[in-house]
PyMOL commands that place a pseudoatom at each C-alpha (Angstrom):
pseudoatom trace, name=CA, resn=MET, resi=1, chain=A, elem=C, hetatm=0, pos=[130.372, 93.324, 127.994]
pseudoatom trace, name=CA, resn=PRO, resi=2, chain=A, elem=C, hetatm=0, pos=[127.451, 92.570, 125.392]
pseudoatom trace, name=CA, resn=ALA, resi=3, chain=A, elem=C, hetatm=0, pos=[123.668, 93.486, 125.972]
pseudoatom trace, name=CA, resn=ALA, resi=4, chain=A, elem=C, hetatm=0, pos=[121.984, 90.420, 127.487]
pseudoatom trace, name=CA, resn=ALA, resi=5, chain=A, elem=C, hetatm=0, pos=[120.118, 88.924, 124.621]
pseudoatom trace, name=CA, resn=THR, resi=6, chain=A, elem=C, hetatm=0, pos=[116.018, 88.547, 125.438]
pseudoatom trace, name=CA, resn=ARG, resi=7, chain=A, elem=C, hetatm=0, pos=[112.864, 87.263, 124.167]
pseudoatom trace, name=CA, resn=THR, resi=8, chain=A, elem=C, hetatm=0, pos=[109.012, 87.789, 125.085]
pseudoatom trace, name=CA, resn=ILE, resi=9, chain=A, elem=C, hetatm=0, pos=[107.047, 84.905, 124.873]
pseudoatom trace, name=CA, resn=ARG, resi=10, chain=A, elem=C, hetatm=0, pos=[102.837, 85.337, 124.705]
pseudoatom trace, name=CA, resn=SER, resi=11, chain=A, elem=C, hetatm=0, pos=[100.275, 82.745, 125.888]
pseudoatom trace, name=CA, resn=GLN, resi=12, chain=A, elem=C, hetatm=0, pos=[97.228, 82.389, 127.435]
pseudoatom trace, name=CA, resn=VAL, resi=13, chain=A, elem=C, hetatm=0, pos=[95.739, 81.401, 130.858]
pseudoatom trace, name=CA, resn=LEU, resi=14, chain=A, elem=C, hetatm=0, pos=[92.087, 79.897, 131.408]
pseudoatom trace, name=CA, resn=PHE, resi=15, chain=A, elem=C, hetatm=0, pos=[90.292, 80.764, 134.721]
pseudoatom trace, name=CA, resn=GLN, resi=16, chain=A, elem=C, hetatm=0, pos=[86.969, 78.581, 135.183]
pseudoatom trace, name=CA, resn=ARG, resi=17, chain=A, elem=C, hetatm=0, pos=[86.104, 80.819, 138.721]
pseudoatom trace, name=CA, resn=HIS, resi=18, chain=A, elem=C, hetatm=0, pos=[86.709, 84.424, 139.973]
pseudoatom trace, name=CA, resn=PHE, resi=19, chain=A, elem=C, hetatm=0, pos=[89.972, 84.671, 140.898]
pseudoatom trace, name=CA, resn=ARG, resi=20, chain=A, elem=C, hetatm=0, pos=[91.901, 87.537, 142.857]
pseudoatom trace, name=CA, resn=LEU, resi=21, chain=A, elem=C, hetatm=0, pos=[95.595, 88.862, 141.970]
pseudoatom trace, name=CA, resn=PRO, resi=22, chain=A, elem=C, hetatm=0, pos=[97.847, 90.066, 144.487]
pseudoatom trace, name=CA, resn=GLY, resi=23, chain=A, elem=C, hetatm=0, pos=[97.690, 94.021, 144.669]
pseudoatom trace, name=CA, resn=LEU, resi=24, chain=A, elem=C, hetatm=0, pos=[93.913, 94.071, 143.070]
pseudoatom trace, name=CA, resn=SER, resi=25, chain=A, elem=C, hetatm=0, pos=[91.088, 94.845, 145.644]
pseudoatom trace, name=CA, resn=GLN, resi=26, chain=A, elem=C, hetatm=0, pos=[88.669, 93.116, 143.067]
pseudoatom trace, name=CA, resn=PRO, resi=27, chain=A, elem=C, hetatm=0, pos=[88.199, 89.626, 142.153]
pseudoatom trace, name=CA, resn=GLN, resi=28, chain=A, elem=C, hetatm=0, pos=[88.779, 89.429, 138.375]
pseudoatom trace, name=CA, resn=PRO, resi=29, chain=A, elem=C, hetatm=0, pos=[86.221, 86.930, 136.738]
pseudoatom trace, name=CA, resn=PRO, resi=30, chain=A, elem=C, hetatm=0, pos=[86.381, 84.081, 134.721]
pseudoatom trace, name=CA, resn=GLY, resi=31, chain=A, elem=C, hetatm=0, pos=[88.087, 83.779, 131.093]
pseudoatom trace, name=CA, resn=THR, resi=32, chain=A, elem=C, hetatm=0, pos=[90.697, 83.503, 129.058]
pseudoatom trace, name=CA, resn=TYR, resi=33, chain=A, elem=C, hetatm=0, pos=[93.777, 86.269, 130.236]
pseudoatom trace, name=CA, resn=GLY, resi=34, chain=A, elem=C, hetatm=0, pos=[96.782, 87.038, 127.850]
pseudoatom trace, name=CA, resn=LEU, resi=35, chain=A, elem=C, hetatm=0, pos=[100.087, 86.454, 129.758]
pseudoatom trace, name=CA, resn=THR, resi=36, chain=A, elem=C, hetatm=0, pos=[103.454, 87.975, 128.318]
pseudoatom trace, name=CA, resn=ALA, resi=37, chain=A, elem=C, hetatm=0, pos=[106.577, 86.746, 129.817]
pseudoatom trace, name=CA, resn=HIS, resi=38, chain=A, elem=C, hetatm=0, pos=[109.990, 88.745, 129.357]
pseudoatom trace, name=CA, resn=GLN, resi=39, chain=A, elem=C, hetatm=0, pos=[112.906, 86.201, 129.161]
pseudoatom trace, name=CA, resn=GLU, resi=40, chain=A, elem=C, hetatm=0, pos=[116.760, 86.633, 128.907]
pseudoatom trace, name=CA, resn=VAL, resi=41, chain=A, elem=C, hetatm=0, pos=[119.427, 83.818, 127.823]
pseudoatom trace, name=CA, resn=ILE, resi=42, chain=A, elem=C, hetatm=0, pos=[121.551, 81.987, 130.198]
pseudoatom trace, name=CA, resn=LEU, resi=43, chain=A, elem=C, hetatm=0, pos=[124.173, 80.641, 128.079]
pseudoatom trace, name=CA, resn=GLY, resi=44, chain=A, elem=C, hetatm=0, pos=[126.190, 77.331, 129.608]
pseudoatom trace, name=CA, resn=GLU, resi=45, chain=A, elem=C, hetatm=0, pos=[129.007, 75.844, 128.070]
pseudoatom trace, name=CA, resn=SER, resi=46, chain=A, elem=C, hetatm=0, pos=[126.778, 73.144, 126.318]
pseudoatom trace, name=CA, resn=PHE, resi=47, chain=A, elem=C, hetatm=0, pos=[123.424, 74.728, 126.507]
pseudoatom trace, name=CA, resn=VAL, resi=48, chain=A, elem=C, hetatm=0, pos=[121.251, 77.633, 126.292]
pseudoatom trace, name=CA, resn=THR, resi=49, chain=A, elem=C, hetatm=0, pos=[118.087, 78.177, 128.517]
pseudoatom trace, name=CA, resn=TYR, resi=50, chain=A, elem=C, hetatm=0, pos=[116.082, 81.503, 129.324]
pseudoatom trace, name=CA, resn=ARG, resi=51, chain=A, elem=C, hetatm=0, pos=[115.320, 82.682, 133.048]
pseudoatom trace, name=CA, resn=THR, resi=52, chain=A, elem=C, hetatm=0, pos=[112.212, 84.868, 133.000]
pseudoatom trace, name=CA, resn=ILE, resi=53, chain=A, elem=C, hetatm=0, pos=[112.683, 88.199, 134.465]
pseudoatom trace, name=CA, resn=ALA, resi=54, chain=A, elem=C, hetatm=0, pos=[108.910, 89.933, 134.332]
pseudoatom trace, name=CA, resn=ALA, resi=55, chain=A, elem=C, hetatm=0, pos=[105.432, 88.214, 133.517]
pseudoatom trace, name=CA, resn=PHE, resi=56, chain=A, elem=C, hetatm=0, pos=[102.546, 90.529, 132.851]
pseudoatom trace, name=CA, resn=LEU, resi=57, chain=A, elem=C, hetatm=0, pos=[99.004, 89.392, 132.678]
pseudoatom trace, name=CA, resn=GLN, resi=58, chain=A, elem=C, hetatm=0, pos=[96.542, 91.176, 130.715]
pseudoatom trace, name=CA, resn=LEU, resi=59, chain=A, elem=C, hetatm=0, pos=[93.403, 92.999, 131.978]
pseudoatom trace, name=CA, resn=PRO, resi=60, chain=A, elem=C, hetatm=0, pos=[90.599, 92.396, 131.469]
pseudoatom trace, name=CA, resn=ALA, resi=61, chain=A, elem=C, hetatm=0, pos=[90.030, 88.842, 129.804]
pseudoatom trace, name=CA, resn=LEU, resi=62, chain=A, elem=C, hetatm=0, pos=[90.344, 88.635, 126.301]
pseudoatom trace, name=CA, resn=GLY, resi=63, chain=A, elem=C, hetatm=0, pos=[87.066, 89.229, 124.306]
pseudoatom trace, name=CA, resn=ALA, resi=64, chain=A, elem=C, hetatm=0, pos=[85.876, 90.740, 127.477]
pseudoatom trace, name=CA, resn=MET, resi=65, chain=A, elem=C, hetatm=0, pos=[83.737, 94.101, 127.027]
pseudoatom trace, name=CA, resn=SER, resi=66, chain=A, elem=C, hetatm=0, pos=[86.037, 97.149, 127.989]
pseudoatom trace, name=CA, resn=ASN, resi=67, chain=A, elem=C, hetatm=0, pos=[87.390, 100.272, 127.123]
pseudoatom trace, name=CA, resn=GLN, resi=68, chain=A, elem=C, hetatm=0, pos=[90.430, 100.042, 129.477]
pseudoatom trace, name=CA, resn=GLY, resi=69, chain=A, elem=C, hetatm=0, pos=[93.179, 97.486, 129.372]
pseudoatom trace, name=CA, resn=ARG, resi=70, chain=A, elem=C, hetatm=0, pos=[95.955, 97.027, 131.119]
pseudoatom trace, name=CA, resn=GLN, resi=71, chain=A, elem=C, hetatm=0, pos=[98.889, 94.842, 132.183]
pseudoatom trace, name=CA, resn=VAL, resi=72, chain=A, elem=C, hetatm=0, pos=[99.757, 93.973, 135.963]
pseudoatom trace, name=CA, resn=PRO, resi=73, chain=A, elem=C, hetatm=0, pos=[102.988, 92.328, 137.134]
pseudoatom trace, name=CA, resn=ILE, resi=74, chain=A, elem=C, hetatm=0, pos=[102.848, 88.869, 138.295]
pseudoatom trace, name=CA, resn=SER, resi=75, chain=A, elem=C, hetatm=0, pos=[105.783, 86.250, 139.616]
pseudoatom trace, name=CA, resn=LEU, resi=76, chain=A, elem=C, hetatm=0, pos=[105.135, 83.265, 137.710]
pseudoatom trace, name=CA, resn=ASP, resi=77, chain=A, elem=C, hetatm=0, pos=[104.901, 81.241, 141.474]
pseudoatom trace, name=CA, resn=GLU, resi=78, chain=A, elem=C, hetatm=0, pos=[102.096, 83.857, 142.279]
pseudoatom trace, name=CA, resn=LEU, resi=79, chain=A, elem=C, hetatm=0, pos=[100.194, 82.663, 138.892]
pseudoatom trace, name=CA, resn=ASP, resi=80, chain=A, elem=C, hetatm=0, pos=[101.102, 79.139, 139.245]
pseudoatom trace, name=CA, resn=LEU, resi=81, chain=A, elem=C, hetatm=0, pos=[99.294, 79.059, 142.875]
pseudoatom trace, name=CA, resn=ILE, resi=82, chain=A, elem=C, hetatm=0, pos=[96.110, 80.910, 141.243]
pseudoatom trace, name=CA, resn=VAL, resi=83, chain=A, elem=C, hetatm=0, pos=[95.880, 78.667, 138.517]
pseudoatom trace, name=CA, resn=ARG, resi=84, chain=A, elem=C, hetatm=0, pos=[96.300, 75.495, 140.576]
pseudoatom trace, name=CA, resn=ALA, resi=85, chain=A, elem=C, hetatm=0, pos=[93.521, 76.745, 143.575]
pseudoatom trace, name=CA, resn=ASP, resi=86, chain=A, elem=C, hetatm=0, pos=[91.428, 77.943, 140.086]
pseudoatom trace, name=CA, resn=TRP, resi=87, chain=A, elem=C, hetatm=0, pos=[91.901, 73.926, 138.818]
pseudoatom trace, name=CA, resn=GLU, resi=88, chain=A, elem=C, hetatm=0, pos=[91.289, 72.426, 142.152]
pseudoatom trace, name=CA, resn=ALA, resi=89, chain=A, elem=C, hetatm=0, pos=[88.342, 74.062, 142.599]
pseudoatom trace, name=CA, resn=ALA, resi=90, chain=A, elem=C, hetatm=0, pos=[86.509, 73.430, 139.239]
pseudoatom trace, name=CA, resn=ALA, resi=91, chain=A, elem=C, hetatm=0, pos=[87.509, 69.644, 139.736]
pseudoatom trace, name=CA, resn=PRO, resi=92, chain=A, elem=C, hetatm=0, pos=[84.038, 68.449, 141.274]
pseudoatom trace, name=CA, resn=MET, resi=93, chain=A, elem=C, hetatm=0, pos=[82.118, 70.346, 138.578]
pseudoatom trace, name=CA, resn=TRP, resi=94, chain=A, elem=C, hetatm=0, pos=[84.446, 68.309, 135.701]
pseudoatom trace, name=CA, resn=LEU, resi=95, chain=A, elem=C, hetatm=0, pos=[84.120, 65.020, 137.697]
pseudoatom trace, name=CA, resn=GLU, resi=96, chain=A, elem=C, hetatm=0, pos=[80.163, 65.481, 138.271]
pseudoatom trace, name=CA, resn=SER, resi=97, chain=A, elem=C, hetatm=0, pos=[79.825, 66.462, 134.370]
pseudoatom trace, name=CA, resn=ARG, resi=98, chain=A, elem=C, hetatm=0, pos=[81.252, 63.247, 133.322]
pseudoatom trace, name=CA, resn=VAL, resi=99, chain=A, elem=C, hetatm=0, pos=[79.047, 60.869, 135.910]
for i in range(1, 99): cmd.bond("trace and resi %d" % i, "trace and resi %d" % (i + 1))
show_as sticks, trace
zoom trace
């Protein structure tokens, strides 16, 4: 059986406020964070799609002054909840600035 084809997707996530990650005791500061997702191909009869098999958030935020960087594993479901909560908390600030 041939090895599964994989790809790596790199993107960025913006946090407007401090946030907490599962498994870390300290809150993380606002900023733009690198996100790396490893995906494997799923071949259908008439389509090709990908499934995320691992995702990692780069700490600290991009551009932050630090000698140590690390990547922490995170599920995309957890990340989605954290990002939604961040943007919902920031929404009143956005609305006030437009009035």
